[in-house]
N, C-alpha and C positions, 0 to 999 in steps of 0.2 A: 474610492481611495486612490490617491496618486501613486505613481510608480515609486518615487523616492521614499514616500511614507511607508509603503508596503515593504520595500527592501529593508527599511530600518527595523521593522518588526522582526524580520527573519535574519538580520545580521547579527554576528557575534564575533568576539575576538578569536583569531585563529588559534590561540593557545588553548581555548576551551573546547575545540572541536572534538567530538567523540572519535577516539582512535579507531574504533571498528568502522565507522562510516568514512573516516578519512582514508583508511586503507582501501575501502571499496571504491571510492571516487578517485583514487590515485593521487592524492595530495590534498590541498586545501579545497574545501567546499565553497569558499567565498566567491570565486569567479562565477559560479552558477547562480548565486542568490539573486543578483540584480536582473539576470536574464529571465528567470521563470518564477519570480515571487508571486506575481499576479496570477499566473497559470496555476500554481499550486493551491492558491486560495480558491480558485474556481473548481479545481478537482476535489478539494476538500468538501466544498458545499455539495457537489454532485455525489460524492461518496456518502455523505450524511443523508441525502435524500434517497439514494438507492438502497441503503442498508436495511431499513424496515420493510421496504417494498420487496426486496430480494428475499429476505427472511420469511415473510408471510406467504409469498407466492409459492416458494419451494416447500415450505412446511405444509401447505394445503395439498400439494401433489403427493408428498410423502404420506400424510395422514390418509388421504383417499386410497392410495394403493395398499397401505398396511391394513386398513379396516375392511377392505373389500376382498373376500376370499378368492374370487375368480381372478382378480388382478395380481395379488401377491404370489399366486402359484404359477404365474406365467414367467418363463425365463426372460423374455425381452423386458418385461416390467421390473424384474430384479435388477437388471443393468440400468434401467431408467431411474430406479430408486437410488442406486449408487451414485449416479450423476447428480440427481436432485439433492442428495445428502451433501455432496461436495459443494454444490451451489448454495445450499443452506448455510454451510460454514462460511462461505464467502460473505454472505449477508450479515450473519450474527457475530462473526469474529473479525474477519479481515477488513471489511469496509469501515467499521468503527475504529479499528486500530489505525487505519490509513488516515481517516479524518482527524483523529486525535493527534497523531504524529505531525500531520501537515499544519495544524493550527496551534501547535505548541510554540510559544515564543522561544526563539533561539533553539529550534528543534534539532539542530546539528549537535547540540550538547547531550541530548537525551539518548544515551546508548541503549538502555534497557528497552525503551519504547521502540526504538528503531530495530533492535534485534528481534523482538517479538513480532513486529510487523513483517520483517523479512522472512522469519520462520513460517508464519502463517501464509504469507504470500506464496512462497515456494511449495508449501505443503498442498494447498488447495489448487493452485494452478497446475502443478505437475500431476496431481491426482486426476483432475478433470480431463487433461489431455490424454492420459493413459486409459481412462475409462472410455473416452471416445474411441480409442483404438480397439478396445475390447468389444464395443458395440458394433464397429465395422466388421470385426471378425465374426461375431454372432450372426449378424445379418447375412454375411456372405455364406456361412454354413447353412443358414435357414433356407436360402434360395437356391444354392447350387448343390447342396447335399441334403435335401429335405428328407429323403428316405433313411439317411444315416444320422439325422440330427441328434437323436437321443443317445446314440452310441458315441458320437464324437464329443458332444457336450454333456459328458457325464456329470454327476454331482460333484465329483472331485475337481473336474476341470472348471466347472462354474465357480466353485469356491476359490480356486487358484486365480481365475480371472477377476474375482472381486477383491482378493487380498493383494495381488501383485502391484496394482496401481498405487495403493497406499504405502506399500513397502518402498517402492521406488521414490515416491514423493517424500516420505519421511527421511530416507537416506539423503536425498538432495537438500532438503531443508536443514538437516543436521550438518552436512558438509559446508553449506553456506554460512551457518552459524559459527562454524569453526574456522572461518576466514579463508575458505577455499573458493572465493568468489569466481576467480578466473576459470578454475576447473569446472565448477558447476555451470557457469554461463556457457562455456565452450561445449560441454556435453549436452546442455539444454538446447543450444542452437542446432547441433548435429542431430539430436533425437527428434526435435520438432520437424527438421527438414526431412529426415527419413520417414517419420510418421506421416507427414503430409503426403509424401509420394505414395505410401501404402494406402492412405485414405482415398487418394485420387484414383489409384489403380483399382481398388475394390469397388468403388462406386461407379467407375467407368463401366466395369463389367456388369454391375447390378442394374444400371440404367439401360444398358443394351438389352439385358434380359427382360426388364420391365416393359420396354418398348415392344419387344418381340411378342410378349404375352398379350399386350394390349391389341396388337394387330390380329392375333389369333382369336381373341375374344370378339372383336368386331366381325371376324369371319365366321364366328360361331363354331369354332373347332374345339374350344375347351371352355369349361365353366367351373373350375375348381374354386370354391369359395375360400378354402383355407389358403391356397396360393395367392389369391387376390388380397386376402387380409395381410399375408406376410409381405407382399409387395407394397401395400399401402403403408405398413409400418416402416419398411425400408426407406420409402420416400419421406415419411415424417422425420426419421432420424437424419436424413440428408439435409433437411432444413436446419435441424439443430446443429449438425456438424458444420454446415456452410456458414451459419451465423458465428459459430465459435471460431472458425478459421479466419474469417474476416476481422473479428475482434482481436485475434492473436497477432495480426500483422504488424501494428505499431510496436507492440512489445517485442516481437521477434526482431524487427528492424533495429530497435534500440539495443537489444542484447547482441546482435550481430555486429553493430558498430563498436560496441564495447570490446568485443573479441578482436576485431580486425585492427582497431586503432589503439588497443591496450589502454582503454579508459573512455570516459565520457567526454563529449564536447558540450558547450552550452546549448546546442541545438538538439543533440541526441538525448540529453537528460530529460528534456521536455517530452520527447517522443516516448521515452521509456516510462515516465510517470503517467503520461496519457494512456499508454498501452495497459498499464496496471488497472486503471479505472475502467477502460473500455472492455477489458476481459470480464470485469465484474458485471458490466451491463449485459453481456451475453448470458450470464447466469440468471438475470432477471427476465430475459426474453424467453428462455427455454420453457418455463411452465405454460406460457401462453401458446407456444407451438404444440405442446402436448395436448392441450385442451381443444385447440382448433382442429387438429388433425386426427385425434384419437377420441372417438365418441364415448368409449367406455370410461376413460379417464375423466373426460368432461362431465359425464353423468355422476361419477363418484365425487368429483370436486364440488359440483353443485349440491350434492347431498350433504357434504361436510358443511358447506356454507349455510345451507338451510337449517341444519341442526344447531349451528352456532347462533344464527339470528333468531331462532325460535325459543332459545333458552332465556 
C-alpha cells in the first residue's frame, strides 16, 4: 500500500476528531497521520500476532504455577504469577484493543475505543513496572537478609506487595481517563526514572554478592544449595527485568519528550506508539525466560502441555 493511500484511510476531517484524543495530542491529530500511517499499520499487525502468543504463553505459566502445590506456595513464584497475570492481560485485552484502534478507519473519531485502549495500557504497563520493583525488593531481602526473610516478608507485607502495584496502576489509568494526561505522564516519567535507579542499585549489589559466592564455591568454602537456588532465581529475574527495561526505553523516551516539549512531534509519536507495542513484546518473552532458567516451572509447563495434547 502506498503512503498516500494509507494516509487516506487514516485521514478524517478535523471537526470530527475525538475531543479526548485531540486534548491528549495538544491540538489536531492530522499533522501526525501522514508521518506514521504506515508505521501504525505495521504495529497493528504486530500487535495482532503477539496477542494470542502472549496470552497463551503467560496462561501456561500461570496454570503451571497454580496447579503445582510446591510452586504456588513459594513466595518468589507468587510474585512471578502476579507479573505473568499482568502480562496475560496485555495479551488478552490490551493488544487486541490496540490492533482494533489502529486499524479502525478514521480512528481519531473513535473516542470510546481510544479511551478503553488508553485505560488498559496504563493499567497493565504501570502494574508490570511496579511488580518488577516488588520482585527486586523480594530478591534483595532473600539474598541479603535470608535469616530474617520470613519475618520481613510476612503474609501481610506480601499481600501489600501484591495489591499496591494494581492500586497505583488503577489510579494512573483513571487519572489518564479523566484527561489528566500531563500529570500522569510527568509522574510516570519520574517514577520510572526513580524505579530504574532503584533496580540498578539493588541488582548491582545482588550481582556483587552472586559473584562473591561463586568465587567461594570454586574455592570450596561454601556449598549451601538453598543460597545457590536463591542466587539463580535472582539472575533469572535479572533477565526478565533487563528485557523489560530495554523494552520500556522507547516508551519512556516518547513520554519524556511529551513532558519536555508539552506535546508530541511527528517523530516522537512514532516512538511512543512503537514503545507501547515493544512493551507488549517483553510480556511475550518473559514466559520463555522462566522456562529456560527455572527447571521447576519448565517441568510444570511441560506437564500442562502434555495434559492438553493427550486430551
